[in-house]
MARKOLSE-956725 format. One record per atom (N, C-alpha, C): residue in three letters; x, y, z. Coordinates in steps of 0.2 Angstrom, whole numbers, padded with zeros to 4 digits, always signed. Last residue first. Layout:
ALAXYZ
...
//
This chain:
UNK+0454+0890+0168
UNK+0450+0894+0163
UNK+0444+0895+0166
UNK+0472+0888+0169
UNK+0465+0888+0172
UNK+0461+0892+0167
UNK+0484+0889+0163
UNK+0480+0883+0161
UNK+0473+0883+0164
UNK+0491+0899+0169
UNK+0488+0900+0163
UNK+0484+0895+0160
UNK+0496+0893+0181
UNK+0491+0897+0182
UNK+0487+0899+0175
UNK+0500+0875+0176
UNK+0502+0882+0178
UNK+0496+0887+0178
UNK+0496+0859+0183
UNK+0495+0865+0178
UNK+0497+0871+0180
UNK+0504+0846+0185
UNK+0504+0852+0189
UNK+0503+0858+0184
UNK+0505+0835+0177
UNK+0500+0835+0183
UNK+0499+0841+0187
UNK+0522+0836+0174
UNK+0515+0834+0172
UNK+0511+0833+0178
UNK+0530+0851+0180
UNK+0530+0844+0179
UNK+0522+0842+0177
UNK+0532+0867+0170
UNK+0529+0863+0176
UNK+0529+0855+0174
UNK+0549+0869+0164
UNK+0542+0869+0163
UNK+0538+0865+0168
UNK+0561+0876+0176
UNK+0559+0872+0170
UNK+0551+0872+0169
UNK+0564+0893+0180
UNK+0561+0887+0182
UNK+0560+0883+0176
UNK+0568+0905+0176
UNK+0573+0900+0175
UNK+0570+0893+0177
UNK+0560+0915+0180
UNK+0559+0913+0173
UNK+0564+0907+0171
UNK+0563+0918+0192
UNK+0558+0913+0192
UNK+0557+0911+0184
UNK+0581+0920+0192
UNK+0574+0923+0192
UNK+0569+0917+0191
UNK+0592+0913+0194
UNK+0593+0920+0193
UNK+0586+0923+0194
UNK+0594+0899+0206
UNK+0591+0902+0200
UNK+0592+0910+0200
UNK+0598+0891+0216
UNK+0603+0893+0211
UNK+0600+0896+0205
UNK+0590+0887+0226
UNK+0590+0883+0220
UNK+0594+0885+0215
UNK+0592+0897+0236
UNK+0593+0890+0238
UNK+0593+0885+0232
UNK+0590+0909+0229
UNK+0597+0907+0231
UNK+0597+0899+0232
UNK+0576+0908+0227
UNK+0580+0908+0221
UNK+0587+0906+0223
UNK+0572+0908+0241
UNK+0571+0902+0236
UNK+0575+0902+0230
UNK+0576+0920+0244
UNK+0580+0915+0247
UNK+0578+0908+0243
UNK+0567+0928+0238
UNK+0573+0928+0236
UNK+0578+0922+0238
UNK+0552+0917+0238
UNK+0556+0923+0241
UNK+0563+0923+0237
UNK+0535+0913+0232
UNK+0542+0912+0234
UNK+0546+0918+0235
UNK+0519+0916+0240
UNK+0524+0916+0235
UNK+0531+0914+0237
UNK+0502+0914+0246
UNK+0509+0913+0247
UNK+0513+0914+0240
UNK+0489+0923+0253
UNK+0492+0920+0247
UNK+0499+0920+0248
UNK+0477+0919+0266
UNK+0483+0922+0264
UNK+0486+0919+0258
UNK+0459+0922+0263
UNK+0465+0918+0265
UNK+0471+0921+0262
UNK+0446+0929+0267
UNK+0452+0933+0265
UNK+0458+0928+0266
UNK+0434+0924+0271
UNK+0439+0923+0275
UNK+0446+0926+0273
UNK+0429+0924+0254
UNK+0427+0923+0261
UNK+0433+0921+0265
UNK+0441+0934+0245
UNK+0436+0929+0245
UNK+0434+0928+0253
UNK+0453+0940+0239
UNK+0447+0943+0240
UNK+0442+0938+0240
UNK+0468+0934+0247
UNK+0463+0933+0242
UNK+0457+0937+0244
UNK+0482+0944+0251
UNK+0476+0940+0253
UNK+0471+0940+0248
UNK+0500+0942+0250
UNK+0494+0946+0249
UNK+0488+0942+0252
UNK+0511+0935+0252
UNK+0512+0940+0247
UNK+0505+0944+0246
UNK+0521+0927+0264
UNK+0514+0929+0262
UNK+0515+0935+0257
UNK+0534+0916+0257
UNK+0531+0922+0261
UNK+0524+0924+0259
UNK+0546+0903+0257
UNK+0540+0906+0254
UNK+0538+0912+0259
UNK+0559+0901+0263
UNK+0558+0900+0256
UNK+0551+0902+0252
UNK+0561+0903+0276
UNK+0562+0909+0272
UNK+0561+0907+0264
UNK+0559+0893+0285
UNK+0566+0893+0281
UNK+0566+0899+0277
UNK+0546+0896+0289
UNK+0552+0897+0294
UNK+0559+0897+0291
UNK+0539+0893+0277
UNK+0539+0900+0280
UNK+0545+0901+0285
UNK+0541+0879+0277
UNK+0544+0883+0272
UNK+0544+0891+0274
UNK+0535+0876+0289
UNK+0542+0874+0288
UNK+0545+0879+0283
UNK+0522+0880+0286
UNK+0525+0883+0292
UNK+0533+0882+0291
UNK+0519+0871+0275
UNK+0519+0878+0274
UNK+0523+0882+0280
UNK+0518+0859+0283
UNK+0523+0860+0278
UNK+0524+0868+0276
UNK+0507+0862+0290
UNK+0513+0860+0294
UNK+0519+0862+0289
UNK+0496+0863+0280
UNK+0498+0869+0285
UNK+0505+0868+0288
UNK+0491+0854+0271
UNK+0498+0857+0270
UNK+0500+0862+0275
UNK+0482+0840+0270
UNK+0483+0846+0273
UNK+0490+0848+0273
UNK+0480+0833+0253
UNK+0481+0833+0260
UNK+0482+0840+0263
UNK+0480+0836+0239
UNK+0475+0831+0242
UNK+0476+0829+0250
UNK+0487+0845+0232
UNK+0490+0839+0235
UNK+0486+0834+0238
UNK+0477+0853+0227
UNK+0481+0850+0223
UNK+0485+0844+0226
UNK+0471+0857+0240
UNK+0467+0854+0234
UNK+0471+0850+0229
UNK+0481+0863+0246
UNK+0478+0857+0249
UNK+0474+0853+0244
UNK+0483+0874+0238
UNK+0488+0869+0239
UNK+0485+0863+0241
UNK+0471+0881+0241
UNK+0472+0878+0234
UNK+0478+0873+0234
UNK+0472+0883+0255
UNK+0467+0879+0252
UNK+0468+0876+0245
UNK+0483+0892+0255
UNK+0484+0885+0257
UNK+0478+0881+0255
UNK+0484+0901+0238
UNK+0482+0900+0245
UNK+0483+0893+0248
UNK+0496+0909+0228
UNK+0492+0903+0230
UNK+0490+0903+0237
UNK+0503+0919+0215
UNK+0501+0918+0222
UNK+0496+0913+0223
UNK+0510+0903+0211
UNK+0510+0909+0215
UNK+0506+0915+0211
UNK+0513+0891+0204
UNK+0506+0894+0204
UNK+0505+0900+0208
UNK+0526+0887+0205
UNK+0523+0887+0198
UNK+0516+0891+0198
UNK+0529+0889+0219
UNK+0533+0892+0214
UNK+0529+0892+0207
UNK+0519+0881+0225
UNK+0519+0888+0226
UNK+0523+0891+0221
UNK+0523+0868+0220
UNK+0516+0871+0219
UNK+0516+0878+0220
UNK+0536+0867+0225
UNK+0535+0867+0218
UNK+0528+0870+0216
UNK+0533+0866+0239
UNK+0537+0872+0236
UNK+0536+0873+0229
UNK+0526+0854+0240
UNK+0522+0860+0241
UNK+0526+0866+0238
UNK+0537+0846+0236
UNK+0530+0846+0232
UNK+0527+0852+0233
UNK+0546+0849+0246
UNK+0548+0850+0239
UNK+0541+0850+0235
UNK+0538+0844+0257
UNK+0540+0851+0257
UNK+0542+0853+0250
UNK+0537+0831+0255
UNK+0531+0835+0255
UNK+0533+0842+0254
UNK+0550+0827+0255
UNK+0546+0826+0249
UNK+0540+0830+0249
UNK+0560+0839+0265
UNK+0556+0833+0264
UNK+0552+0832+0257
UNK+0575+0846+0262
UNK+0568+0847+0262
UNK+0565+0840+0261
UNK+0589+0850+0272
UNK+0586+0845+0267
UNK+0579+0846+0268
UNK+0603+0858+0276
UNK+0596+0859+0275
UNK+0594+0854+0270
UNK+0616+0857+0276
UNK+0613+0852+0280
UNK+0605+0853+0279
UNK+0629+0861+0267
UNK+0622+0861+0266
UNK+0619+0855+0270
UNK+0641+0868+0277
UNK+0639+0862+0274
UNK+0632+0862+0273
UNK+0652+0881+0277
UNK+0645+0879+0277
UNK+0644+0873+0273
UNK+0664+0887+0276
UNK+0663+0882+0282
UNK+0656+0880+0282
UNK+0667+0895+0266
UNK+0664+0898+0271
UNK+0663+0893+0277
UNK+0672+0885+0257
UNK+0677+0891+0259
UNK+0674+0894+0265
UNK+0661+0877+0255
UNK+0667+0874+0259
UNK+0671+0880+0261
UNK+0653+0886+0248
UNK+0651+0883+0255
UNK+0657+0880+0259
UNK+0661+0888+0237
UNK+0659+0894+0241
UNK+0657+0891+0248
UNK+0661+0875+0231
UNK+0667+0878+0233
UNK+0666+0884+0238
UNK+0647+0873+0229
UNK+0651+0869+0233
UNK+0658+0872+0236
UNK+0644+0884+0220
UNK+0641+0884+0226
UNK+0645+0879+0231
UNK+0648+0887+0207
UNK+0653+0886+0212
UNK+0651+0886+0219
UNK+0636+0887+0200
UNK+0641+0883+0198
UNK+0647+0882+0203
UNK+0629+0898+0205
UNK+0628+0892+0207
UNK+0633+0886+0205
UNK+0639+0912+0207
UNK+0636+0908+0203
UNK+0635+0901+0206
UNK+0635+0925+0220
UNK+0640+0920+0217
UNK+0636+0915+0213
UNK+0626+0940+0215
UNK+0627+0934+0219
UNK+0632+0929+0216
UNK+0619+0956+0215
UNK+0625+0951+0212
UNK+0626+0946+0217
UNK+0602+0960+0211
UNK+0608+0959+0216
UNK+0613+0955+0213
UNK+0587+0969+0208
UNK+0593+0965+0206
UNK+0598+0965+0212
UNK+0570+0971+0203
UNK+0575+0972+0208
UNK+0581+0967+0206
UNK+0559+0970+0195
UNK+0562+0976+0195
UNK+0568+0977+0200
UNK+0552+0958+0196
UNK+0553+0961+0189
UNK+0557+0967+0189
UNK+0560+0947+0207
UNK+0554+0950+0204
UNK+0556+0953+0198
UNK+0576+0949+0206
UNK+0571+0947+0212
UNK+0565+0951+0210
UNK+0589+0942+0197
UNK+0583+0946+0197
UNK+0578+0944+0202
UNK+0606+0942+0199
UNK+0600+0939+0201
UNK+0594+0944+0201
UNK+0620+0941+0190
UNK+0615+0946+0191
UNK+0609+0942+0193
UNK+0635+0932+0196
UNK+0629+0933+0191
UNK+0624+0938+0194
UNK+0652+0925+0195
UNK+0646+0929+0198
UNK+0640+0929+0193
UNK+0663+0920+0190
UNK+0659+0916+0195
UNK+0654+0920+0198
UNK+0669+0928+0180
UNK+0672+0928+0186
UNK+0668+0924+0192
UNK+0661+0927+0169
UNK+0668+0925+0168
UNK+0671+0925+0175
UNK+0649+0933+0173
UNK+0649+0925+0172
UNK+0656+0923+0171
UNK+0650+0946+0172
UNK+0651+0943+0178
UNK+0652+0935+0178
UNK+0648+0950+0158
UNK+0654+0950+0161
UNK+0655+0946+0168
UNK+0634+0947+0158
UNK+0639+0943+0153
UNK+0646+0944+0156
UNK+0629+0956+0167
UNK+0628+0949+0168
UNK+0633+0945+0164
UNK+0632+0968+0161
UNK+0636+0966+0167
UNK+0635+0959+0168
UNK+0623+0968+0150
UNK+0630+0968+0149
UNK+0634+0966+0155
UNK+0612+0969+0158
UNK+0613+0963+0154
UNK+0620+0962+0152
UNK+0613+0981+0164
UNK+0613+0975+0168
UNK+0614+0969+0164
UNK+0612+0990+0153
UNK+0619+0989+0156
UNK+0619+0983+0161
UNK+0598+0988+0151
UNK+0603+0986+0145
UNK+0610+0985+0148
UNK+0594+0993+0163
UNK+0592+0986+0161
UNK+0597+0984+0156
UNK+0597+1007+0161
UNK+0600+1003+0166
UNK+0600+0995+0165
UNK+0589+1010+0150
UNK+0596+1010+0149
UNK+0600+1006+0155
UNK+0577+1009+0157
UNK+0578+1005+0151
UNK+0586+1004+0150
UNK+0578+1019+0167
UNK+0578+1012+0169
UNK+0579+1007+0163
UNK+0591+1031+0161
UNK+0584+1029+0162
UNK+0584+1021+0164
UNK+0604+1038+0171
UNK+0601+1035+0165
UNK+0594+1033+0166
UNK+0613+1040+0183
UNK+0611+1046+0178
UNK+0608+1043+0171
UNK+0616+1032+0193
UNK+0621+1032+0187
UNK+0619+1037+0182
UNK+0605+1033+0201
UNK+0612+1034+0204
UNK+0617+1035+0198
UNK+0594+1030+0193
UNK+0595+1036+0196
UNK+0602+1038+0198
UNK+0597+1016+0191
UNK+0597+1021+0186
UNK+0598+1028+0188
UNK+0595+1011+0204
UNK+0601+1011+0201
UNK+0602+1016+0195
UNK+0581+1014+0205
UNK+0586+1017+0210
UNK+0593+1017+0207
UNK+0576+1006+0195
UNK+0575+1013+0195
UNK+0580+1017+0200
UNK+0579+0993+0200
UNK+0582+0996+0194
UNK+0582+1003+0194
UNK+0581+0991+0218
UNK+0577+0992+0212
UNK+0580+0995+0206
UNK+0592+0978+0224
UNK+0591+0985+0223
UNK+0586+0986+0217
UNK+0593+0966+0237
UNK+0592+0968+0231
UNK+0590+0975+0230
UNK+0606+0971+0250
UNK+0600+0968+0248
UNK+0598+0969+0240
UNK+0618+0977+0251
UNK+0617+0970+0255
UNK+0611+0967+0253
UNK+0629+0983+0239
UNK+0622+0983+0242
UNK+0621+0976+0245
UNK+0642+0982+0233
UNK+0641+0985+0240
UNK+0634+0985+0243
UNK+0639+0977+0221
UNK+0644+0974+0225
UNK+0643+0976+0232
UNK+0630+0987+0215
UNK+0627+0980+0217
UNK+0632+0976+0222
UNK+0640+0997+0212
UNK+0634+0998+0217
UNK+0631+0991+0219
UNK+0648+0990+0203
UNK+0651+0992+0209
UNK+0645+0994+0214
UNK+0640+0987+0193
UNK+0643+0981+0196
UNK+0646+0984+0203
UNK+0636+1000+0189
UNK+0631+0996+0192
UNK+0634+0990+0195
UNK+0649+1003+0183
UNK+0646+1007+0189
UNK+0641+1003+0192
UNK+0650+0993+0173
UNK+0655+0993+0178
UNK+0652+0997+0184
UNK+0639+0998+0165
UNK+0639+0991+0167
UNK+0644+0990+0173
UNK+0643+1011+0162
UNK+0637+1010+0166
UNK+0637+1003+0169
UNK+0653+1015+0153
UNK+0655+1014+0160
UNK+0649+1011+0164
UNK+0648+1019+0141
UNK+0652+1013+0141
UNK+0654+1011+0148
UNK+0640+1030+0145
UNK+0637+1024+0143
UNK+0641+1018+0144
UNK+0646+1039+0160
UNK+0646+1038+0153
UNK+0643+1031+0151
UNK+0635+1044+0173
UNK+0640+1040+0171
UNK+0640+1039+0163
UNK+0633+1061+0179
UNK+0630+1055+0174
UNK+0636+1051+0172
UNK+0632+1065+0196
UNK+0635+1065+0189
UNK+0633+1059+0185
UNK+0622+1064+0205
UNK+0627+1069+0206
UNK+0631+1070+0200
UNK+0606+1061+0199
UNK+0613+1059+0200
UNK+0617+1065+0201
UNK+0599+1067+0213
UNK+0603+1062+0210
UNK+0601+1062+0203
UNK+0597+1077+0227
UNK+0596+1077+0220
UNK+0601+1072+0216
UNK+0591+1072+0242
UNK+0597+1073+0238
UNK+0596+1073+0231
UNK+0576+1078+0249
UNK+0580+1072+0246
UNK+0586+1075+0242
UNK+0575+1088+0264
UNK+0574+1087+0256
UNK+0579+1082+0254
UNK+0568+1080+0278
UNK+0574+1083+0275
UNK+0574+1082+0268
UNK+0551+1084+0283
UNK+0557+1080+0281
UNK+0563+1083+0278
UNK+0547+1094+0297
UNK+0547+1093+0290
UNK+0553+1088+0288
UNK+0545+1097+0310
UNK+0545+1090+0309
UNK+0545+1088+0301
UNK+0555+1109+0318
UNK+0550+1107+0314
UNK+0550+1100+0312
UNK+0559+1119+0331
UNK+0561+1114+0328
UNK+0555+1111+0324
//
């Protein structure tokens, strides 16, 4: 018996016609439990990632009519989710009442992370003017932020960023849908 890996299945098994790509992607995303990289979707329907992105745009337009949307997770992963327009109805249907409330400090810290990510606790503390360690622990526990790396600096502090759960919680398709930063909170491009 050898420890060699099993050869990967050669995909695609068949190429999906261009006019069927959006529907095929919808079917794949419907059964996926987690966000799926665009390159993987492209491979499964026999097209390039650029062609898959075009088909995803078409799918997004179609899904809007049925209360669903394509949610981008980072630059290259997608999933199908229910539209935030119908969140109240979906929550009621599932028996979920939104009991999660965030404190003012948590919302403030979350806004800083969202607009300045990746960001360290020290940088957050400097912006807020107070210790944010407790608030960060709450946001980590609720899955709204996550460690995304370490800063190459003395102590190698942890850098934080938002999660897919953050997008779901606020009904966003991607971070590009965030409104412009509020006054007093410069974006990372404003640093010099």
